[in-house]
C-alpha angles and dihedrals in degrees: 000000000000089000090056091050091048093052091048091051090050092053095054112087123171115227109248117250102248117210106248140170111234091239089056099052112123111192091199090058109022120078103167125014138187116219127185116196149107130281109249100172145357132225138178101299094349147076127207116227129196117203099178094263096066141310133270141188112243119194109226133174096236116019089178088074088073134064129204107269096030113138109228140186110212130192103193139175115235109225114191117225130188097272104004140004138258125225112216112191113231094174126009126177133183111235099207100176095031115124101215093185093055089048091053093049091049094049098040112122116236 
């Protein structure tokens, strides 16, 4: 039985969280995404993050952990809906000393 369990564990592979701009998320292709942005608003069970390309609602366990203006790094699962998609945070971290403007400047495509 342990051999069966080992082979099952080896077959499971989590999809990587690909760095994406909110505007570029495609729910038909993207499974997990990494977003770097700033909290612009909070709702019941969610926060709204702006990454410079647009803003999106991210479902979180405790939105009270975050304040408007906090820079955050989010690993989220993309869940397709009928007309849109939902972003559900798997990991979300405040990036206290992270200069979001410098990051955007450094990663800007020329």
